C-alpha positions in Angstrom: -2.0 83.6 -141.6 -0.3 81.8 -144.5 2.6 79.5 -143.6 3.6 75.9 -144.1 1.2 74.9 -141.3 -1.9 76.4 -142.8 -3.5 73.1 -143.7 -3.2 71.9 -140.0 -4.6 75.2 -138.8 -7.6 75.2 -141.1 -8.4 71.5 -140.4 -8.3 72.1 -136.6 -10.4 75.3 -136.7 -13.0 73.3 -138.6 -12.7 70.4 -136.2 -12.7 72.3 -132.9 -16.4 73.2 -132.7 -18.6 73.5 -129.6 -21.5 71.1 -129.3 -24.0 70.5 -126.6 -24.9 66.8 -126.3 -23.8 63.7 -128.2 -23.2 64.8 -131.8 -25.3 62.1 -133.6 -28.6 63.0 -131.8 -27.7 66.7 -132.2 -27.2 66.2 -135.9 -30.8 64.8 -136.0 -32.0 67.8 -134.1 -30.2 70.1 -136.5 -31.8 68.6 -139.6 -35.2 68.7 -137.9 -34.7 72.3 -136.9 -33.8 73.3 -140.5 -36.9 71.5 -141.8 -39.1 73.0 -139.0 -37.9 76.5 -139.6 -38.8 76.3 -143.2 -42.3 74.8 -142.4 -42.8 77.5 -139.8 -44.1 75.1 -137.1 -44.2 71.6 -135.7 -45.2 69.1 -138.5 -48.4 67.2 -138.6 -46.4 64.2 -140.1 -42.7 63.3 -139.7 -40.6 60.7 -141.5 -37.1 60.0 -140.4 -34.6 57.9 -142.5 -31.2 57.1 -141.0 -28.2 54.8 -141.5 -27.7 52.0 -139.0 -24.7 53.7 -137.4 -26.9 56.7 -136.5 -29.3 54.2 -134.9 -26.4 52.8 -132.9 -25.1 56.2 -131.7 -28.5 57.6 -130.8 -30.3 54.7 -129.3 -29.1 54.9 -125.7 -27.9 58.5 -125.2 -29.9 61.2 -123.4 -30.7 64.2 -125.4 -29.9 67.4 -123.4 -32.6 69.9 -122.5 -35.4 67.3 -123.0 -36.0 66.3 -119.4 -34.1 63.0 -119.7 -35.5 61.8 -123.0 -33.3 59.6 -125.3 -33.4 58.1 -128.7 -34.2 59.2 -132.3 -37.7 60.4 -131.6 -36.6 62.6 -128.8 -33.8 64.2 -130.8 -36.1 64.8 -133.8 -38.9 66.2 -131.7 -36.5 68.5 -129.9 -35.2 69.9 -133.2 -38.6 70.5 -134.6 -39.6 72.4 -131.4 -36.4 74.4 -131.2 -36.2 75.4 -134.9 -32.9 77.2 -134.5 -30.7 75.7 -137.2 -28.3 78.6 -137.1 -27.0 77.3 -133.8 -25.9 74.1 -135.6 -24.4 71.7 -133.0 -25.7 73.9 -130.2 -29.2 73.8 -131.6 -30.7 72.7 -128.3 -28.7 75.1 -126.1 -31.5 77.7 -125.7 -34.5 75.5 -125.1 -37.0 77.2 -122.8 -39.1 75.5 -120.1 -42.1 75.8 -122.3 -40.3 74.2 -125.2 -39.0 71.4 -123.0 -42.6 70.7 -122.0 -43.7 70.7 -125.6 -40.9 68.3 -126.5 -42.2 65.9 -123.8 -45.7 66.0 -125.4 -44.5 65.9 -129.0 -42.3 62.9 -128.5 -45.4 60.8 -127.8 -46.9 61.6 -131.2 -46.6 59.2 -134.1 -43.3 59.5 -136.1 -42.2 57.1 -138.9 -38.6 56.0 -138.4 -36.8 53.6 -140.7 -33.4 52.5 -141.6 -31.9 54.0 -144.8 -31.0 51.9 -147.8 -28.3 54.5 -148.7 -24.8 53.1 -148.5 -23.5 56.1 -146.5 -22.3 55.2 -143.0 -23.5 58.6 -141.8 -26.9 59.5 -143.3 -29.9 61.4 -142.1 -33.0 62.4 -144.0 -35.9 64.1 -142.2 -39.2 65.1 -143.8 -41.9 67.2 -142.2 -45.4 68.0 -143.5 -47.6 70.9 -142.3 -50.6 72.6 -143.8 -50.1 71.0 -147.1 -46.4 71.8 -147.3 -43.5 69.4 -147.3 -39.9 70.0 -146.4 -37.1 67.5 -146.5 -33.5 67.9 -145.2 -30.7 65.5 -145.9 -27.3 65.2 -144.1 -24.5 63.0 -145.3 -21.0 62.2 -144.2 -20.6 64.5 -141.2 -22.9 66.2 -138.7 -23.6 69.6 -140.2 -23.2 68.7 -143.9 -26.7 69.4 -145.3 -26.5 68.1 -148.9 -30.1 68.5 -150.0 -33.1 70.6 -149.1 -36.4 70.0 -150.8 -39.6 72.0 -150.5 -42.8 70.5 -152.0 -40.7 68.2 -154.1 -38.5 70.9 -155.5 -34.8 70.9 -154.7 -33.7 74.3 -153.5 -30.2 73.1 -152.4 -28.3 70.1 -153.7 -24.6 69.9 -153.1 -22.9 66.5 -153.2 -26.2 64.8 -152.4 -25.1 61.3 -153.5 -23.5 58.3 -151.7 -20.0 59.3 -151.0 -16.9 58.3 -149.1 -16.0 60.3 -146.0 -14.1 63.5 -146.6 -10.4 62.9 -146.4 -7.5 65.2 -146.1 -4.0 64.5 -147.3 -2.6 61.8 -145.1 -0.5 63.4 -142.4 2.8 62.0 -141.3 3.1 61.6 -137.5 6.7 63.0 -137.5 5.5 66.2 -139.3 2.7 66.7 -136.7 5.1 66.4 -133.8 7.4 68.9 -135.4 4.6 71.3 -136.2 3.2 71.2 -132.7 6.5 72.3 -131.3 7.0 75.4 -133.4 4.0 76.4 -135.5 2.5 79.9 -134.6 -0.6 79.4 -132.6 -2.3 82.5 -134.0 -6.0 82.0 -134.5 -5.8 78.4 -133.1 -5.0 79.7 -129.6 -8.6 80.7 -128.8 -9.9 77.4 -130.1 -7.5 75.4 -128.0 -8.1 77.6 -125.0 -11.9 77.0 -125.4 -11.4 73.3 -125.7 -9.5 73.1 -122.5 -11.8 75.4 -120.6 -15.1 73.9 -121.7 -14.0 70.3 -121.5 -12.5 70.7 -118.1 -15.8 72.4 -117.0 -17.9 69.4 -118.0 -15.4 67.0 -116.4 -15.7 69.1 -113.2 -19.5 68.8 -113.5 -19.2 65.0 -114.0 -17.2 64.7 -110.8 -19.5 67.0 -108.7 -22.8 65.2 -109.4 -24.1 61.7 -110.0 -24.2 61.5 -113.8 -24.7 58.1 -115.4 -22.6 55.4 -113.8 -20.2 57.9 -112.4 -17.0 56.3 -113.7 -14.9 59.3 -112.9 -16.1 59.3 -109.2 -15.6 55.5 -109.0 -12.0 55.9 -110.2 -11.3 58.7 -107.6 -12.7 56.5 -104.8 -9.9 54.0 -105.3 -7.5 55.9 -103.1 -7.9 57.8 -99.8 -4.5 59.5 -100.0 -3.2 61.9 -102.6 -4.6 60.8 -106.0 -1.9 59.7 -108.5 -1.7 61.9 -111.6 -2.5 59.0 -113.9 -5.7 58.2 -111.9 -6.7 61.9 -111.9 -6.3 62.1 -115.7 -8.4 59.0 -116.2 -11.1 60.1 -113.8 -11.4 63.6 -115.1 -11.7 62.5 -118.7 -14.2 59.8 -117.8 -16.3 62.3 -115.8 -16.6 64.6 -118.8 -18.2 61.7 -120.7 -20.3 60.7 -117.6 -22.0 64.1 -117.7 -22.2 64.4 -121.5 -23.7 61.0 -122.2 -26.3 61.5 -119.6 -27.9 64.8 -120.7 -25.6 67.5 -119.2 -26.3 70.8 -120.9 -22.7 72.1 -120.8 -21.0 72.4 -124.2 -18.0 70.3 -125.3 -15.5 71.2 -127.9 -15.4 68.3 -130.3 -12.6 66.6 -132.3 -13.2 64.4 -135.3 -17.0 65.1 -135.0 -17.0 63.6 -131.4 -17.4 65.3 -128.0 -16.0 62.2 -126.3 -12.9 62.4 -128.5 -12.6 66.1 -127.8 -12.7 65.4 -124.1 -10.2 62.5 -124.3 -7.8 64.5 -126.4 -7.7 67.5 -124.1 -8.6 66.8 -120.5 -5.8 64.3 -119.6 -3.3 66.7 -121.1 -4.7 69.6 -119.1 -4.7 67.5 -115.9 -1.0 66.5 -116.4 -0.1 70.1 -117.3 -1.5 71.3 -114.0 0.2 68.5 -112.1 3.6 69.1 -113.8 3.3 72.9 -113.5 4.1 73.6 -117.1 3.7 77.0 -118.7 0.4 77.8 -120.4 1.8 77.8 -124.0 3.3 74.4 -123.4 -0.2 73.2 -122.3 -1.7 74.7 -125.5 1.0 72.9 -127.6 0.4 69.6 -125.8 -3.3 69.8 -126.6 -2.5 70.9 -130.2 -0.4 67.8 -130.7 -3.0 65.6 -129.1 -5.7 67.0 -131.5 -3.5 66.6 -134.5 -2.7 63.0 -133.7 -6.4 62.3 -133.0 -7.5 63.7 -136.4 -4.6 61.9 -138.2 -5.5 58.5 -136.7 -9.2 59.0 -137.5 -8.4 59.8 -141.2 -8.1 56.1 -142.0 -10.9 54.9 -139.8 -13.8 57.2 -140.6 -16.3 59.1 -138.4 -18.4 56.0 -137.4 -17.3 52.4 -137.2 -17.0 49.5 -134.8 -13.7 50.9 -133.6 -14.0 53.0 -130.5 -12.9 56.5 -131.3 -11.6 57.1 -127.8 -8.6 54.9 -128.7 -7.4 57.5 -131.3 -8.0 60.4 -128.9 -6.3 58.4 -126.1 -3.2 58.0 -128.3 -3.4 61.7 -129.0 -3.5 62.4 -125.2 -0.5 60.1 -124.7 1.5 62.0 -127.3 0.5 65.4 -125.7 1.5 64.2 -122.2 4.8 62.9 -123.6 5.4 66.3 -125.1 4.8 67.9 -121.7 7.4 65.6 -120.2 10.0 66.7 -122.8 10.1 63.4 -124.7 11.9 63.4 -128.0 10.1 63.2 -131.3 11.2 59.6 -131.6 9.9 58.8 -128.1 6.5 60.4 -128.8 6.2 58.2 -132.0 6.9 55.2 -129.9 4.2 56.2 -127.4 1.6 56.4 -130.2 2.7 53.0 -131.6 2.6 51.4 -128.2 -0.8 52.8 -127.4 -2.3 51.6 -130.6 -0.9 48.1 -129.9 -2.4 48.2 -126.3 -5.9 49.7 -126.8 -7.0 49.0 -130.4 -9.4 46.2 -129.4 -12.0 48.4 -127.9 -15.3 48.2 -129.7 -17.8 51.0 -130.3 -21.3 49.9 -129.4 -22.9 53.3 -129.6 -23.0 56.4 -127.4 -24.1 55.7 -123.8 -22.8 55.7 -120.2 -20.1 53.1 -120.7 -18.2 55.4 -123.1 -16.8 57.0 -120.0 -15.2 53.6 -119.0 -13.8 53.1 -122.4 -12.3 56.6 -122.3 -10.7 55.8 -119.0 -9.2 52.6 -120.4 -7.9 54.4 -123.5 -6.2 57.0 -121.4 -4.7 54.3 -119.2 -3.4 52.5 -122.3 -1.8 55.7 -123.6 -0.1 56.4 -120.2 1.1 52.8 -120.0 2.5 53.3 -123.5 4.3 56.4 -122.2 5.6 54.6 -119.1 7.0 51.9 -121.4 8.9 54.4 -123.4 10.3 56.1 -120.3 11.6 52.7 -119.3 13.2 52.1 -122.7 10.5 49.6 -123.8 8.6 49.5 -127.0 6.7 46.9 -129.0 8.7 45.6 -131.9 7.6 45.5 -135.6 5.9 42.2 -136.0 4.3 42.2 -132.5 0.8 41.8 -133.7 -0.3 44.8 -135.7 2.8 46.8 -135.0 4.6 47.8 -138.2 8.0 49.2 -139.1 6.9 52.8 -138.6 4.3 54.6 -136.5 2.6 55.8 -139.7 2.4 52.2 -141.0 0.9 51.1 -137.7 -1.7 53.8 -137.9 -2.5 52.8 -141.4 -2.9 49.2 -140.4 -5.3 50.2 -137.6 -7.2 52.3 -140.1 -7.4 49.3 -142.5 -8.7 47.0 -139.8 -11.3 49.5 -138.5 -12.6 50.7 -141.9 -12.5 47.4 -143.8 -12.1 44.5 -141.4 -14.6 45.6 -138.9 -17.5 46.3 -141.2 -19.1 42.9 -140.5 -18.4 43.4 -136.8 -20.2 46.8 -136.9 -23.3 45.2 -138.5 -23.3 42.4 -135.9 -23.0 44.9 -133.0 -26.0 46.8 -134.4 -28.0 43.6 -134.8 -27.3 42.8 -131.1 -28.3 46.3 -130.0 -31.5 46.1 -131.9 -32.4 42.6 -130.7 -32.2 41.2 -134.2 -31.6 37.4 -134.6 
C-alpha cells in the first residue's frame, strides 16, 4: 500500500514486534543463540562484552523460562541452550523442561563478562568456543541488529559494524501524526495493532491475577472498595503488565521503540479507556495508532537507552490516544502531550526491574492529569520550565535533555547500581 502515510506504516510495522521477556536480556539470548547454532552446541568457553547500559537493563530483571534466574549470565546461558535465533525476540519462547534444567546447570559454569570499550550505548558481543572452533556475534544500536559474525577469526557477515549513532527517521511533526491517526488507511497495520492490544492486555490480566513482583497493579486496585475509577483502572492494568513482564512471565508483549514496557504503556491504558467509554473498535485501533506514533516520535530525540525513563514517552502517547477517544481537537491533543512532558519528564531510568511498573503507573497518571487540565481549559505556558512555544519544540527540548544533558546522570546511575565509588 503506497500512500502519503507509507513511512508511518513501515516504521510501525518494524516497531510492533512480539517479544517474550525484557528486550535487553532477550537480545543477549538472541546473540548467544546465533553463536550457539553455528557452533552446534554449548560452548566450552564464553566471553561476553556489553555496554554499560546493557548491564543496567539486565542486572535485575528475571529472564523468562529459566526458573527465576536473572542477570547477564542467565540470559546468555539460556540463549546458548536454546539455539533458536530464527525466533529473534521470542528466542526463549519454546524452552523445554530439559532445556530449563540445563540452563540452571550451565549458568553456574565460568563465563567471562566485561564492559565494552566501544562508544555505542547499545552494544553486545558474545564469543563461544567449542571443539577448537570459535564463533563471535556482535549486535549494535538495537536489539536484533547483528552487525558482525566471525567464525574462527574470519568475518562472514559485516554490515555497519562500527560505532554508530542510533538509527533515526525523519523527525515527525506532532500535528501530522494526529492528522494521520484520524484518517490513514489501517491496512496491514490493523493486525499489528490488534495483536498489540490483545497480547498486552493478556499480560496485564496475568499481572492482576497472580502475585508477580511487587504487584503494583493489584496495590492500585486495592485503593477502592467501590467501583474503580477509569483512571485508576488504566494505571493498574498498565502497571500489572509490567509486574508480570519484569518478573519472568512467559507471555509475549508487543513492543514499541524496542521496549515491552513502552509497548504496554502505549496500548493498555488506551484499551482500558476504550472499553470504559464504549467506543467502536476502529476508534480504539486509531487511538492506539496515535499513541504508538507519538511514543516513537518522542523517542527519536532520546534514543533507545538513556537515563530518561521511556515510560514517560509512552505515557504521553497514551494520553494522546485517550484524548482522541474523548473527541479532543488536534490542538487539545497537542496540549495534552506538552502538559504530560512538563509533568512527568523527571522520571529516571535505573534499569529494568519490578519498580518499572510503578513508573509506568506514574507516567499514565501524569498523562491523564495532562488531559484533565486540557478539558478544564488549562495548559502550561511557554516558558514554564522546559515548555516551549510549540509541542514539537517541547519534545525536542526533552530529547536534548535526555540524550545530551543526562549522559553524566546515566553514568552515575550505573555506578550506583554496580556499587562503584
